[in-house]
KESEMAR-566897 format. One record per atom (N, C-alpha, C): z, x, y. Coordinates in steps of 0.02 Angstrom, whole numbers, plus 50000, padded with zeros to 5 digits. Layout:
! KESEMAR-566897
ZXY...
! end
This chain:
! KESEMAR-566897
527294943549929526874948549983527374949450038527444954850034527904958150111527204957250190527684954650206527124950950262527034957350320526614960050361526544966050419526504963450449527124966650530527184965850586526714967450605526504965250657526084965650696526154968050777526044976150785526344979850818526044976850907526244975650970526234972451033525574978751049525074978551100524664982351119525144985351147525084992951151525274998451201525044997451281525414998051308525114997851383525175004251397524625004951435524215009551467524165012351536524585019351554524915020951619524235020351676524285017951728524085017251769524095020451838523745026051862523845026851920524275022451981524745025252003525275021852073524945026452147524745026052198524855028452249525445029552259525685039052305526265037752311526235039252389526595038152434526655040252502527255044852501526755053752553527265057552556527245056352621527935062052655527895063752704527565071052745527365069852810527265076552823527485081452827527295087652813527775093252796527785099552844527545097352901527685102352949528215097852980528145093752994529145091353043529605094252989529655092652929530085095852869530125101352881529635108852895529605114752910530105113352977529935113453030530425111353080530665110453081531205105853030531685103353024532165108852981531905110352947532215118552897532485121852947531965126352974532135131653032532665128753079532495125153093533255122953160533805122253123533805119553074534555119153020534525125853029534315132552981534315137452979534595143153042534195139853088534485145253154534965142553163535175134253174535675132953192536335133653151536175133653092536885137053046537155143553064536705148153072536595154453078536925156353148536745152653198536865154653265537705150053285537775147153234538555144153224539085147153206538625152053138539305156053104539225163553145538785164053193538825169953220539295169553268539135163453315539665162353375540125159653370540275157653310540805154153266540805148253328540495143653316540415137653378540805133253312540715131053243541115127253209541385127553163541445127253125542085130553055541545132653020541705138552986541365140952930540825138352896541235131952857541045129452802540455123852848540725123752891539865119652900539455121852916539535128952976538925134052979538585134752900538975136352864538705136552799538065130252748538625124952780538385119152734537525117252792537645119352840536775117852867536365122352853536495128352834536095133352797535865130652731536225127252692535915126452648535685120852627535935115052668535355110252684534765110252685534615115452744534085116952771533655120252689533915125352669533695127852621533425123152568533835118352560533735113552490533285109552490533105108852582532525105552574531785107052566531785115252568531135117852561530855116352480531105116252432530935114752346530335107752374530505102652413530195096652426529515098952462529285104152469528745105852518528365107652472527515104852470526905107452427526245106352463525785109052453525435108652495524665105952450524265098252469523605099452429523045100352481522635100752445521735105552454521215099752429520975098552483520345091552472520265092052399519945085652370519975082752284520405086652248521185086952279521685086052228522345082952254522765083652184523255078052190523945081152152524375077452161524965081452133525395072852086525525073652010525735068951999526685071952007526905065352029527625068452050527995062852000528705066351961529025062651909529775063451944530235057251928530855059551946531285061351886531595063751853531975065451788531495060951733530805064351723530525059751668530095054451687530205049551743530055044051767529515045551826528945041551803528155043751820528515038651926528215043251969528445039352024527625036852060527165041152043526575037952083526325046452082525695047652120525205052352120525075053552207525165058852212524995059752298524355063252289523805059652373523195061552370522945061852419523545064252456523475066352543523455073252558523075077052580522845084552604523215084952658523485093052654523895097452679524375098052670524885100452721525795100852682526125093552690526215092652640526865089752628527515088852602527755084052588528455083352595528755078952545529155078152489529425073152447530145075752449530425070652375531135073852382531155077852328531635080152350531585088252314531805087552228532125083552216532245084352141531675080252096531105077352140530595074552085530105083552074529925083452006529485086951988528735084051990528235087352009527785088752023527075091351990526745089951968525995092151933525325092151963525095095551986524545097952026523935095451976523315091351988522705090151962522355089651998521685096051963521205093552015520545089452012520425083152078519825079152078519115078452085519025084852065518335088652080517825088552027517325087252059516875087151975516755090951948516615093451876516695098551820516085100551779515905104651762515425104751727515455105351649515275102651601515245103751527514775104951497514655110651470513925111251446514005115951361514015111951317514085108251254513515115051248513965118751180513195121351124512915119351112512015120951069511885119251041512225114950976512185111550955512675109150896511805106350826511995107650773511615105250719511705097250685511295094350707511405087850650510925082850657510995077950613510325073950581510135068750627509525068950650509265062050684509185056050654508915050150667508675044850630508265043350564507965049850561507445050750520507755054450469508505059150492508785063250425508605070050438508165072550477507715080250511508415081750526508915088750509509045092750546508825095550612509065091250664508855096050740509565100150783509285102750815509765105850844509725103750933510515100650974510385097951031510915099851046510925099451124511395098951156511415096651233511995098051278512095092951360512445094351356512145094351437512555096651511512895089651521513485090251533514025083951560514255084151639514275082051678514345082351742515075076151735515705077351763516385072351739517095075651785517285069951811517855069751872518355067451841519115067651841519625063251841519645057451889519735050351876519755046251910520265040751931520665043551876521525039651868521895045651834522475049451879522835053751862523315053051802523535046851804524135045051759523955042551685523215041751677522945040951609522795049651591522485053651629522265059451614522995062651599523335061851611524005066351603524625061151544524545058151557525235053451516524725051051446524095048751450524025044751403523585052251349523505056851375523105062051341523615066851339523505070751282523775076651270523675081351320522995082651299522525088651362521985087151374521745083251434521125079151448520685083551451520585087951469520225094151430519875095051371520285097751323520125098351254519845090851228519965083851252519805081651226519025076751268518985079551314518465079051334517695081551300518045087551293517395093451248517585088951171517865089851158517995086551078517395078851084517625074451121517245069151146516605067451165516515072851192515675074951204515235076251127515625083951118515085083551033515235077451001515485075050977515565069350923514835064350990515145062551032514545057351057513865058451046513785066751067513135067951064513035067450985513415069750943513165067950862513095062750853513235056650872513345049450872512355048150909512455051250958511735048250997511165052550959511135057150916510925059150892510595056650820510925051250793510975047350747510585042150756510345040650803510495034250846509285033450837509215040650866508485041050900508125046550821507425045350840507205053150783507065057250851506735061350827506535068550849505975066750890505465063450853505005062250873504805057250839504005053150870503925049150812503305051450771503335045050723503055049950651502645043050627502015046050569501675039850555502125031650553502655031650502503045026150490503335025950546503495025450618503745023850667503395021350715503475015250742503025013950794502895017250855502395014950896502225020350962502825020151009502875013551010503285011251083504075013251053504275015050995505065017550982505475022751033505855023551029506025027551102506365034851038506285041651065506335044251011506875051851066506895055051037507345059451073507015065751135506265065751095505875071151146505545066851212505395062451189504805058551219505165053451267505895050251242506165048151288506855050651343506625055651350507355058251395507815053751426507365052351463508035048151526508405042151478507785037651438508425031851414508945037051384508735042551338509355045651299509575047751330509575049651392510475051451443510645047151459510405041351462510835035351505511315034251432510825033151380511165031951331512015035351311511575042751334512025046551311512835044851370512645044951420513085045051465513695037751472513215032451454513585026151454514125025951371513965031051340514455030451262515075036551297514785042851324515245045151354515835043051403515655038451441516035031551486516605028551452516175026251391516365021951336517355026551326517065034851299517565036451264517855040151298517735040251357518345044451423518515038151457518685033351450518865027751481519945028751476519955027951411520655029951384520755036051431520455041751445520755047951476520715047351540520435042551585520505042251653520015046751686519415046151647518975053451659518265048351671517825048751724517025049051724516645052751725516165049951698515585055351683515035053251732514825058351762514545054951845513715060151824513465062851773512705064051718512845067451677512565065751647512305067451565511455069051551511405076451535510795076951501510775082851462509965080751413509975084951373509585091551401510095098051374509885103051398509615108251334509805104551267509465109051216509135105951172508515104651154508215098751086507675106051040507865104150971507325108350938507485106850863507165108650823507035106150769507545112450732507735110950672508285118450640507745121350625507955128650624507715132250592507515132950535507695129450475507395127350416506895124250394506785121350457506095116450451505665117650515505715122150565505595123350620504505123150606504775127550554503735131250524503555125350525503885120150483503395113350425503385110150487503865106450545503675100150584503145105050627503225110150648502575114050680502005112550661501845115550575501235112050551501065104650560501655103050549501475095550564501115094250633501375095750682501315092950763500615097350758500215102750736499405104550742499135101050689499505099350660498875093550601498755088250641499415086050702499295079750709498615080450780498815085750811498505089250865497765087750852497355092650790496905093050742496495088550756497065081950712496665075150689496295072950755496825072150813496745070850859496135071650927495975079050906495495080150948494925079750891494955080550824494425077950799494275072850804494775065750798494395058850822494075059050903494245062650949493955060851021493095066050998493125070650965492495075550970491955069650905492145066650857491695062450808491495055850869491845054050889491815049850948491415050951002491325057051035491085058451104490315061451044490265062550999489575064750972489365061850956489535054850937489145049750910488775046550964489385044951025488915041051095488385046251109488455053651102487875057251136487265054951081487155056351030486535054450968486345048050982486775043650986486585037550996486175036051063486485038551115486015040651198485375042151206485305050551146484775053851144484005050151091484525044551062483945040551003483715035751038484085033751097483955028451132483565032551197483555036351212482995040151270482405040451249482315043651186481695043951156481455037551121481595032551116481395025051102481085024051161481505023451209481285020651300480815025251308480685030451315480115034951332479505034651275479515035251222479035035451191478705041851179479305046251174479255053551181478985055051088479125052351061479215051950967479225045950944478975043450878478985038550840479245042050798480055041850762480325042650719480575036350647480345039250595480505034650570481395032750531481585024350479482135029250472482395035750463481915037350407482315044650360482165048850417481755049250474481785055850525482545054150580482455048450577483135047350607483715047150580483725045450522484385046650499484655054750493483995061250478484045069350478484295071150534484125068150611484105069150671484905068850687485105063350650485565059550668486275066850643485955068750570486305070950541486485078950561485905081950586485835089050609486065089750683486235083850720486485084250792487325082850790487395079450723488265078650713488445085850700487965089050656488375095750635488465098650702488065098450732487755103450788488545101850847488605095650857489315094050900489805092850874489925092950815490455093550790490885097250756490315103850749490635109050707490985113850753491565116850721492035120550774491695128250745491095129750743490835136950728490345134250780489965140750793489275140050844488555141950781488135136950808487695132650746487085138250761486605141450691486165144950712485395139750729485175139050775484545135750791483895137050711483785133150707482855133550655482465130850694481775134150722481325131750739480885130350699480695122850708480035121350668479405121450693479075126150646478265129750700477705124850652477905118750611477605117850595477415108450600477285103750558477135095650585477665094050598477965089950617478555082850611478975084250535478205082550494478495082750423478375086050390478535089750400478355097450349478925103250358
! end
């Protein structure tokens, strides 16, 4: 059998701070060199090549100038080799031979469109989320990932699909009442989504500041069926409360008649009275009263 050689773990490029120089002093030096060279050339105070050299040196210093706004960094490389990341604000200067790539360090929003996925019970649902993220390691974002913006969008969609498969949309008869669902446990689901996104974004030097579900609904093909199911559950719950309340009212009525000795009823008449009261109290329509003008037993 041919032995397989194990590849050593790939080293991950980490951000290194870079110390640049203030650009205002360099601007003053550049202006001084150009003015001095031009004045020396006009007044012929020194040989012409020396005057030209002063002007050329002043112009050569200009490409090293760059400006950074708050929450912005620049990645500096020298002939392809990473030198560091400068996060200093204002006008800065560095080696003119170094190449720079600016990168934003501000918080950004990613609003994913509604995705059609299957929940834990296999029901098709539509789910969407809003993710607030920012770059915390510029070297990882640029050198470890080809395009970190696309990477964030694709990994966010993957995380949302995986999250939906871990939770049911809503509780059902076959689920425990304390089980976390997508609809009832929004805070728990949001925390789980944030944790998974941070795990997936770690290799890109990206941190998730907040993640919340913005869209959650059944897929259109089962939305009507699930709506009828929810309505049936609500009706059963309401009926249960109505019956419980009606039984209590009937019990109180019989107890009050017995304690006050207003009328003596045998078991058959009590059963008839209980039946009539329950019909009146539990009916979902208005009942028509019938007045008995005869005796109690006619």
